[in-house]
N, C-alpha and C positions, 0 to 999 in steps of 0.2 A: 690353665688358661686356654690351651688349644682345644680342650674338651668343651669349654664354654662357647667358643666360637663355632665349633661343629654343631652343638646343640642349637645355637641361635640360627645358624644357616639352615638346619633341618626344620626348625620352627617356621622360618620365613618361606621355605619351599612348600611346607604343608599348608600354610595360610594362602599362598598363591594358588595352589591346586584346589583347595576347598572353597575359595572365595567365589561368591556368586557374581557373575558378570553384571555390570551396571547397564541397565536398559535405558537407552536414551531415545525416547520417542518425541517427536515434535509436540509441543503443547497445543491442544485443541482449544479453540475458542468456545466459550459458553454460547448457548443458542442465541441469546439476546445480542451479544457482540457480533456473532456471525451474520445475523440478519441485518444488523446495522451496517456492517461492512459491505454486504451484498447490495444494500440500498444505496450506499455511497458510490459504489462502483457503477451502478446503473445510472445514478444521477450524473456522475462525471462523464460517462459515455454519452448521455443525452446532451449534455452541455457542449461536448466536443462536436457532435453532429450539428447542433444548432449554430455553433460558431462557424463551422465550415459552410453551412447554408448561407449565413449572413455575408461571409467573405465572397461567396459566389455572386450574391446580389450586388455587393459593392463594386465588383469588377464589371458589372453591366454598364455599358456606355450610356444608356438611357437614364440610369440613376445618377451617374456621375455629373450630369448637368442639373439635377434637382437637389439643390442645397438643403432643403428642408428634409427630404427623405434621406439624404446622405447623413445628416446629423442624427436622425432617428436610428438609423442602422448602426452608426458608430456607438451611440449610447447603449443600444441593445448588446452590441458586441462587448463593450466594456463590462456591462452587467453580467453577462455570461462568463467572461473570463474571471471576474471576481468570484462567481459561484464555484468555478473550477478550482481556484486557489483555495477557497475555504474548504472545499471537499478534500483536496490533497492535504491541507494542513490538519484537518481533523482525522483523516485516515492515518497520518503519520504519528498521531498521539496514541493510537490504540496499542 
């Protein structure tokens, strides 16, 4: 019985020494997915810049008194924020 345990221990040591290390590289995205991701990132960044620009316009005292223009800017801001949300949502699915 002791001999069987020794043989098993020897076998396990041999397997550990000869086993090839498992290479764990991060998975690369296929070309199509990578270009789509880059396009989404660019689109989201542009939306952020546009939203920041609209927010600056909304802070302008001249526009604050123009209700029609204010409504247009808020509508544009809502549309841009919806685009950003869609971009983040689809980016999360990849």
